[in-house]
C-alpha positions as CSV (number, residue, x, y, z in Angstrom):
1,M,-109.4,29.8,61.3
2,P,-106.1,28.8,62.8
3,R,-106.7,25.3,61.4
4,K,-107.1,26.7,57.9
5,V,-103.9,28.7,58.3
6,S,-102.1,25.6,59.5
7,V,-103.3,23.6,56.5
8,A,-102.3,26.4,54.1
9,A,-98.9,26.6,55.7
10,W,-98.4,22.8,55.4
11,G,-99.5,23.0,51.8
12,A,-97.1,25.8,51.0
13,A,-94.3,23.9,52.8
14,L,-95.1,20.7,50.8
15,F,-95.2,22.7,47.5
16,I,-91.8,24.4,48.3
17,S,-90.3,21.1,49.5
18,W,-91.5,19.3,46.3
19,N,-90.0,22.0,44.1
20,A,-86.8,22.0,46.1
21,I,-86.5,18.2,45.8
22,L,-87.3,18.4,42.0
23,L,-84.8,21.2,41.6
24,L,-82.1,19.2,43.4
25,Y,-82.9,16.1,41.3
26,L,-82.7,18.0,38.1
27,M,-79.4,19.6,39.2
28,S,-77.9,16.3,40.3
29,R,-79.0,14.3,37.2
30,P,-76.2,13.5,34.7
31,K,-76.3,15.8,31.7
32,G,-77.6,14.3,28.4
33,P,-75.3,13.7,25.5
34,D,-74.3,16.6,23.4
35,P,-76.2,16.8,20.0
36,S,-72.9,16.7,18.2
37,D,-72.0,13.5,20.1
38,L,-75.3,11.9,19.1
39,T,-74.6,12.8,15.4
40,A,-71.2,11.3,15.6
41,H,-72.5,8.2,17.3
42,L,-75.2,7.8,14.6
43,I,-72.6,8.1,11.9
44,Q,-70.5,5.5,13.5
45,L,-73.4,3.1,13.7
46,T,-74.2,3.7,10.1
47,E,-70.6,3.0,9.0
48,D,-70.5,-0.2,11.1
49,A,-73.7,-1.3,9.5
50,E,-72.3,-0.6,6.0
51,A,-69.1,-2.5,6.8
52,E,-71.1,-5.5,8.0
53,L,-73.2,-5.4,4.8
54,E,-70.0,-5.4,2.7
55,K,-68.8,-8.4,4.6
56,Q,-72.1,-10.2,3.9
57,K,-71.8,-9.3,0.2
58,E,-68.3,-10.7,0.1
59,L,-69.5,-13.9,1.8
60,L,-72.2,-14.2,-0.8
61,Q,-69.6,-13.7,-3.5
62,Q,-67.6,-16.5,-2.2
63,I,-70.6,-18.8,-1.9
64,R,-71.5,-18.1,-5.6
65,Y,-67.9,-18.6,-6.6
66,Y,-67.5,-22.0,-5.1
67,S,-71.0,-23.0,-6.2
68,G,-70.0,-22.2,-9.7
69,L,-66.9,-24.4,-9.3
70,L,-69.1,-27.3,-8.1
71,N,-71.5,-26.9,-10.9
72,A,-68.6,-26.7,-13.4
73,N,-67.4,-30.1,-12.2
74,Q,-70.8,-31.7,-12.5
75,P,-71.2,-33.9,-15.6
76,R,-73.3,-32.2,-18.3
77,P,-76.3,-34.0,-19.6
78,P,-76.2,-35.2,-23.2
79,G,-77.5,-32.7,-25.7
80,V,-76.2,-29.6,-24.0
81,H,-74.2,-27.4,-26.5
82,G,-76.0,-29.2,-29.3
83,G,-73.8,-32.2,-29.3
84,A,-71.5,-34.4,-27.3
85,V,-70.2,-33.2,-23.9
86,P,-66.7,-31.7,-24.5
87,P,-64.0,-33.5,-22.7
88,K,-62.6,-32.0,-19.5
89,V,-59.3,-30.2,-20.0
90,A,-56.5,-31.9,-18.1
91,N,-54.3,-29.9,-15.7
92,V,-56.5,-26.8,-15.7
93,S,-56.7,-25.5,-12.1
94,I,-58.6,-22.5,-10.7
95,L,-56.0,-19.9,-10.3
96,S,-57.8,-17.0,-8.7
97,P,-60.1,-17.7,-5.7
98,P,-62.3,-14.8,-4.5
99,S,-60.7,-12.2,-2.3
100,P,-61.0,-13.0,1.4
101,V,-63.5,-11.2,3.6
102,G,-62.3,-7.7,4.4
103,T,-60.7,-7.0,1.0
104,A,-62.2,-5.3,-2.1
105,L,-64.6,-7.2,-4.2
106,L,-63.2,-8.6,-7.5
107,P,-64.5,-6.7,-10.5
108,V,-67.1,-8.1,-12.9
109,I,-65.6,-8.2,-16.4
110,P,-67.8,-9.5,-19.2
111,I,-66.4,-11.4,-22.1
112,L,-67.8,-9.9,-25.3
113,V,-67.6,-12.5,-28.1
114,I,-68.0,-11.0,-31.6
115,A,-69.7,-13.6,-33.8
116,C,-71.2,-13.7,-37.3
117,D,-71.6,-16.8,-39.5
118,R,-69.2,-19.3,-38.1
119,P,-70.8,-22.3,-36.3
120,S,-67.2,-23.0,-35.1
121,V,-67.9,-20.4,-32.5
122,R,-68.6,-23.5,-30.4
123,R,-64.8,-24.1,-30.2
124,C,-64.4,-20.5,-28.8
125,L,-67.2,-20.9,-26.3
126,D,-66.0,-24.3,-25.1
127,S,-62.6,-22.9,-24.6
128,L,-63.9,-20.0,-22.5
129,L,-66.3,-22.1,-20.5
130,K,-63.6,-24.7,-19.7
131,T,-61.2,-22.1,-18.3
132,R,-63.6,-19.6,-16.7
133,P,-63.3,-19.6,-12.9
134,S,-66.6,-17.8,-12.2
135,A,-69.7,-17.1,-14.1
136,D,-70.5,-14.2,-11.8
137,L,-67.1,-12.5,-12.3
138,F,-66.9,-13.3,-16.1
139,P,-70.3,-13.4,-17.8
140,I,-70.1,-14.3,-21.4
141,I,-72.1,-12.2,-23.9
142,V,-72.1,-13.3,-27.5
143,S,-73.0,-10.5,-30.0
144,Q,-74.0,-12.0,-33.4
145,D,-74.2,-10.1,-36.7
146,C,-75.1,-11.6,-40.1
147,G,-78.3,-13.4,-39.0
148,H,-76.8,-16.8,-39.7
149,E,-79.2,-19.4,-38.5
150,E,-76.8,-22.3,-37.9
151,T,-74.5,-20.1,-35.9
152,S,-77.4,-18.8,-33.9
153,R,-78.5,-22.3,-33.0
154,V,-75.1,-23.2,-31.8
155,I,-75.0,-20.1,-29.5
156,D,-78.5,-20.8,-28.2
157,S,-77.6,-24.4,-27.4
158,Y,-75.5,-23.1,-24.5
159,G,-78.6,-21.9,-22.7
160,D,-78.0,-19.8,-19.6
161,A,-74.2,-20.3,-19.8
162,V,-74.0,-17.4,-22.2
163,K,-76.1,-14.4,-23.1
164,H,-76.9,-14.1,-26.8
165,I,-77.6,-10.7,-28.3
166,K,-78.2,-9.9,-32.0
167,Q,-77.1,-6.9,-34.0
168,P,-80.5,-5.7,-35.5
169,D,-79.2,-3.8,-38.5
170,L,-78.3,-6.3,-41.2
171,S,-78.6,-3.9,-44.1
172,Q,-76.0,-3.4,-46.8
173,L,-73.8,-0.3,-46.1
174,P,-73.1,2.4,-48.7
175,V,-69.4,2.3,-49.4
176,P,-67.1,4.1,-51.9
177,A,-66.8,2.4,-55.3
178,E,-63.2,1.5,-54.7
179,H,-64.2,-0.3,-51.4
180,R,-67.0,-2.5,-52.7
181,K,-65.0,-5.6,-52.1
182,F,-64.4,-4.4,-48.5
183,Q,-68.1,-4.4,-47.6
184,G,-67.3,-7.0,-44.9
185,Y,-64.9,-4.6,-43.1
186,Y,-67.6,-2.0,-42.9
187,K,-70.1,-4.4,-41.4
188,I,-67.5,-5.5,-38.8
189,S,-66.9,-1.9,-37.7
190,R,-70.7,-1.3,-37.4
191,H,-71.1,-4.5,-35.4
192,Y,-68.3,-3.6,-33.0
193,R,-69.8,-0.2,-32.4
194,W,-73.2,-1.6,-31.7
195,A,-71.9,-4.4,-29.5
196,L,-69.7,-2.2,-27.4
197,N,-72.5,0.3,-26.9
198,Q,-74.6,-2.6,-25.6
199,I,-71.9,-3.6,-23.1
200,F,-71.0,-0.1,-21.8
201,R,-74.2,1.9,-22.3
202,T,-77.1,-0.5,-22.2
203,M,-75.7,-3.0,-19.6
204,S,-73.5,-0.4,-17.9
205,Y,-70.4,-2.5,-17.4
206,K,-67.2,-0.7,-16.4
207,A,-64.8,-2.9,-18.4
208,A,-64.9,-5.7,-21.0
209,I,-62.7,-8.3,-22.7
210,V,-63.3,-8.4,-26.5
211,V,-62.9,-11.8,-28.1
212,E,-63.6,-12.8,-31.7
213,D,-65.4,-16.0,-32.4
214,D,-62.4,-17.7,-33.9
215,L,-60.2,-17.5,-30.8
216,E,-59.4,-20.1,-28.2
217,V,-57.9,-19.1,-24.9
218,A,-55.0,-20.3,-22.7
219,P,-55.7,-21.9,-19.3
220,D,-54.6,-18.8,-17.4
221,F,-56.5,-16.4,-19.7
222,F,-58.9,-15.2,-17.0
223,D,-56.2,-14.9,-14.3
224,Y,-54.1,-12.8,-16.6
225,F,-56.9,-10.3,-17.2
226,Q,-58.0,-10.3,-13.6
227,A,-54.5,-9.4,-12.4
228,S,-53.7,-6.8,-15.1
229,Y,-57.1,-5.0,-14.8
230,N,-55.8,-2.9,-11.9
231,L,-52.9,-1.7,-14.1
232,L,-55.5,0.0,-16.4
233,L,-57.0,1.8,-13.4
234,K,-53.7,3.0,-12.0
235,D,-51.7,4.0,-15.1
236,P,-53.2,6.6,-17.4
237,T,-50.5,5.8,-20.0
238,L,-52.1,2.4,-20.6
239,W,-55.2,2.0,-22.7
240,C,-55.6,-1.8,-23.2
241,I,-54.5,-5.2,-22.0
242,S,-54.1,-7.7,-24.8
243,A,-53.7,-11.5,-24.7
244,W,-52.0,-11.5,-28.1
245,N,-48.4,-11.3,-29.3
246,D,-48.0,-10.6,-33.0
247,N,-44.6,-12.3,-33.0
248,G,-45.8,-15.3,-30.9
249,K,-44.3,-18.0,-33.0
250,E,-42.4,-20.6,-31.1
251,A,-39.1,-19.6,-32.8
252,L,-39.5,-16.0,-31.9
253,V,-40.5,-16.1,-28.2
254,D,-38.9,-17.2,-25.0
255,V,-40.8,-20.5,-24.6
256,G,-39.9,-20.6,-20.9
257,G,-41.1,-17.1,-20.3
258,S,-44.8,-17.7,-19.7
259,S,-44.8,-15.1,-16.9
260,I,-43.1,-12.4,-18.9
261,L,-45.3,-9.4,-19.8
262,H,-44.4,-6.3,-21.9
263,R,-45.6,-2.8,-22.6
264,S,-46.1,-2.2,-26.3
265,D,-46.9,0.9,-28.3
266,F,-48.6,-1.3,-30.9
267,F,-52.2,-2.3,-30.4
268,P,-52.3,-6.1,-30.5
269,G,-56.0,-6.8,-30.3
270,L,-57.2,-10.4,-30.5
271,G,-58.5,-10.8,-27.0
272,W,-58.2,-7.4,-25.3
273,L,-59.5,-5.6,-22.3
274,L,-60.7,-2.0,-22.3
275,L,-62.4,0.3,-19.8
276,Q,-65.7,2.1,-20.3
277,E,-63.9,5.4,-20.2
278,L,-61.9,4.5,-23.3
279,W,-65.1,3.5,-25.2
280,E,-66.6,6.9,-24.3
281,E,-63.6,8.5,-25.8
282,L,-63.5,6.4,-29.0
283,E,-67.2,5.8,-29.8
284,P,-68.1,9.4,-31.1
285,K,-65.3,9.1,-33.7
286,W,-65.6,5.3,-34.4
287,P,-64.7,4.6,-38.1
288,A,-66.9,3.3,-40.8
289,A,-64.4,0.5,-41.6
290,F,-61.0,-0.9,-40.8
291,W,-61.4,-0.1,-37.1
292,D,-58.2,-2.1,-36.0
293,D,-56.0,0.0,-38.4
294,W,-57.8,3.2,-37.2
295,I,-57.3,2.5,-33.5
296,R,-53.5,2.2,-34.1
297,R,-53.2,5.7,-35.4
298,P,-51.4,8.2,-33.3
299,E,-54.5,10.4,-32.9
300,Q,-56.2,7.5,-31.2
301,R,-53.3,6.0,-29.3
302,L,-52.2,9.4,-27.8
303,D,-48.8,7.9,-26.7
304,R,-50.5,5.3,-24.6
305,A,-49.4,1.7,-24.5
306,C,-50.9,-1.8,-24.1
307,I,-49.8,-4.7,-22.0
308,R,-49.1,-7.9,-23.9
309,P,-47.6,-11.3,-22.9
310,E,-44.5,-12.9,-24.2
311,L,-46.5,-16.1,-24.9
312,P,-49.9,-15.5,-26.3
313,R,-53.0,-16.2,-24.2
314,T,-55.2,-16.5,-27.4
315,R,-54.8,-18.4,-30.6
316,T,-56.9,-18.1,-33.7
317,F,-58.3,-21.2,-35.5
318,G,-60.4,-19.1,-38.0
319,R,-59.1,-19.5,-41.5
320,K,-62.5,-18.4,-42.8
321,G,-63.0,-14.7,-42.8
322,V,-62.8,-11.4,-44.7
323,S,-59.1,-11.8,-45.3
324,Q,-59.8,-15.1,-47.2
325,G,-57.4,-17.1,-45.0
326,Q,-54.2,-15.7,-46.6
327,F,-52.9,-14.1,-43.4
328,F,-53.9,-17.2,-41.4
329,D,-51.9,-19.5,-43.7
330,Q,-48.8,-17.3,-43.7
331,H,-48.7,-16.3,-40.1
332,L,-51.5,-16.8,-37.6
333,K,-51.6,-20.6,-37.6
334,F,-48.0,-20.7,-36.3
335,I,-48.8,-18.7,-33.1
336,K,-47.9,-20.7,-29.9
337,L,-50.7,-20.7,-27.3
338,N,-49.3,-20.7,-23.7
339,Q,-49.9,-24.0,-21.9
340,D,-48.0,-23.3,-18.7
341,P,-50.5,-21.5,-16.4
342,V,-49.2,-18.6,-14.4
343,E,-51.0,-17.3,-11.3
344,F,-50.7,-13.6,-12.2
345,T,-53.0,-12.6,-9.4
346,K,-50.2,-13.6,-7.0
347,N,-47.5,-11.7,-8.8
348,D,-46.5,-8.1,-8.4
349,L,-47.1,-6.5,-11.8
350,S,-46.2,-2.9,-10.7
351,Y,-43.0,-3.2,-12.8
352,L,-45.3,-2.6,-15.8
353,L,-46.2,0.9,-14.7
354,K,-44.6,3.4,-16.9
355,E,-42.4,5.1,-14.3
356,K,-40.8,1.7,-13.5
357,Y,-40.9,0.0,-16.9
358,D,-39.5,2.7,-19.2
359,P,-36.1,3.3,-17.4
360,V,-35.4,-0.4,-17.4
361,F,-36.5,-0.9,-21.0
362,L,-34.4,2.0,-22.3
363,E,-31.4,0.8,-20.4
364,Q,-31.8,-2.6,-22.0
365,V,-32.1,-1.2,-25.5
366,Y,-29.5,1.5,-25.5
367,G,-27.2,-0.4,-23.2
368,A,-26.9,-3.1,-25.8
369,P,-24.2,-2.9,-28.5
370,K,-25.3,-1.9,-31.9
371,A,-25.1,-4.4,-34.7
372,R,-25.9,-4.5,-38.4
373,P,-28.8,-6.7,-39.7
374,E,-26.4,-8.7,-41.8
375,E,-24.2,-9.5,-38.8
376,V,-27.1,-11.0,-37.0
377,L,-28.4,-12.9,-40.0
378,Q,-25.0,-14.3,-40.8
379,G,-24.5,-15.5,-37.2
380,K,-21.6,-13.1,-36.4
381,V,-23.2,-12.2,-33.1
382,S,-22.0,-14.5,-30.3
383,G,-24.7,-16.6,-28.6
384,G,-26.3,-15.2,-25.5
385,R,-25.7,-11.5,-26.4
386,T,-28.4,-8.9,-26.8
387,V,-27.7,-6.4,-29.5
388,R,-29.5,-3.4,-30.9
389,V,-30.4,-3.2,-34.6
390,E,-31.7,0.2,-35.7
391,Y,-33.9,1.3,-38.6
392,S,-34.4,4.8,-39.9
393,N,-37.8,4.7,-41.8
394,R,-40.7,2.5,-42.7
395,D,-39.1,0.9,-45.7
396,T,-35.9,-0.2,-43.8
397,F,-38.0,-1.5,-41.0
398,K,-40.2,-3.6,-43.2
399,A,-37.1,-5.0,-45.1
400,M,-35.4,-5.8,-41.8
401,A,-38.5,-7.4,-40.2
402,R,-39.0,-9.7,-43.2
403,S,-35.4,-10.7,-43.0
404,F,-35.8,-11.7,-39.4
405,G,-39.2,-13.4,-39.9
406,V,-41.2,-11.1,-37.7
407,M,-44.3,-9.1,-38.4
408,D,-43.6,-6.2,-40.7
409,L,-46.2,-3.9,-39.1
410,M,-44.5,-0.5,-38.4
411,C,-43.5,0.1,-34.8
412,P,-41.9,3.3,-33.4
413,V,-38.8,2.1,-31.6
414,S,-35.7,0.2,-32.3
415,L,-35.9,-3.5,-33.0
416,Q,-33.9,-5.7,-30.5
417,R,-32.4,-8.9,-31.5
418,T,-31.4,-11.5,-28.9
419,M,-29.2,-14.5,-29.8
420,E,-29.6,-17.2,-27.2
421,E,-27.9,-20.6,-27.6
422,G,-28.1,-20.5,-31.3
423,R,-31.8,-19.7,-31.3
424,N,-33.0,-16.2,-32.5
425,E,-35.4,-14.3,-30.4
426,V,-37.0,-10.9,-31.2
427,G,-37.0,-8.3,-28.4
428,E,-40.0,-6.2,-27.5
429,E,-41.2,-3.4,-29.8
430,K,-42.1,-1.0,-27.0
C-alpha cells in the first residue's frame, strides 16, 4: 500500500511538474505576430511582387523595341511590298528609345490609315514604315473602303507589317437630291465612323493617329505624337494633336522653326491624334457627310484647341480624290514637309498647356502695334516688326487672307502679320 501511494505521489508530482514546465515555456515563448501585422506584411509582399513584374514587363518592352530596330535594318527580300525594296531613308535616326526601367511604359498608339481606291497607298505605308521606331508601340491598321482590288493587293503585300481591315458596307447611300454629286463625302463619313469604332470599341485602343492614304510623314512624325500625347491627357482644353499646318507653305512659315508648336482653335486634321474619350463623345452624333466641316463647328469644338506644328509633319501627294484635285493644285502641293528632325520627347512641352500658353499668346498679339492691311502689303511696316491686323467679320477676314496668300478658312481671333528681313510670315491663328 505505501508503495502504491509513493508511485501515485510521484505520478502527481511529475504531472504537476510537466504542466508547470509547459506553462513556463508558453509564458516565456515570444508572442506571435499581430494579425494586422501579418496583413500588412502580406500586402507589402504583393506590392513588391507587382513592382518586380512591372520591371520584367518593361525589360520585355525594351527587348521587343530593339529587336524591332534590328529587324528594320535587315535587308528585305525581293517581292516584299509587291515590288522593289524601297531605298533606305538617309539621315533618319530613332528619336525616342523606350523608357528606362522604373518609369512608366510608353503608350501604344495605333496608326489608322484610311484607304479606298488608290494603289498609291504604298507611298503612304512606305513612309510610315521607314520612320516608325517600334511596331509594338505604333501598330499600323489600314481600313479600306470601296472594295478596290488593286489597292487591296497593295495593302496585303505588306504582310504582317500592317493589319488590313475592310469596311463591309459598300452600298450606295441615300442622299438629298441636291447632294447627289457629293455621294463620295457621305461614304467617307460612313467609313470614318466604322473604322474608328473598330479601333476604339472592337480593338479597345485608348488613342489613335488618323492618317489618310495620300499622306507621307516627316522623319520625326512619331516622336512628335509620342511627346504630345501626354498633353491631351493633362489638358482638358485640348482635343486633338495635328501634324498639319494649313498655312505650311515655305513662304508663310519660319523655315528654321522646326521645334515650334502652337495651339489652334481651328481643327487642322491631316494626320491627327485623338483619345478614345473624344470618340465616345462624337460617335453618337457623327454626321452623314462632310465630317471635317462638322467637327470644326462650335458645338463640337466646345472652346477646345488642337496642337499643331509650325512646319507640317505630313504632306499630301493625293491629287486624285473627291475634290477633283482643284484644292491640291491651288494649295496643298505647296506645303513644306519638315526635314529637320526634332527630339520632342526630350523637350518640355508644358508651355502648350492653356494656363501657360494663353497669357504669352495674348501678350504677343495685343502687345503688337496695330497696322492696316494695305500698310503691310505695301511694305510700309519695317522689317523685323510684329504687327496686329484686325478683322471684324467673315467677309473682311476672307478678303484679308486672300490678300496675304493664306488660307481663307474662318478663324476666331486676330490675324498676326510678321515682317522679317523682307520675308512675310503669318502668325498663329489661335
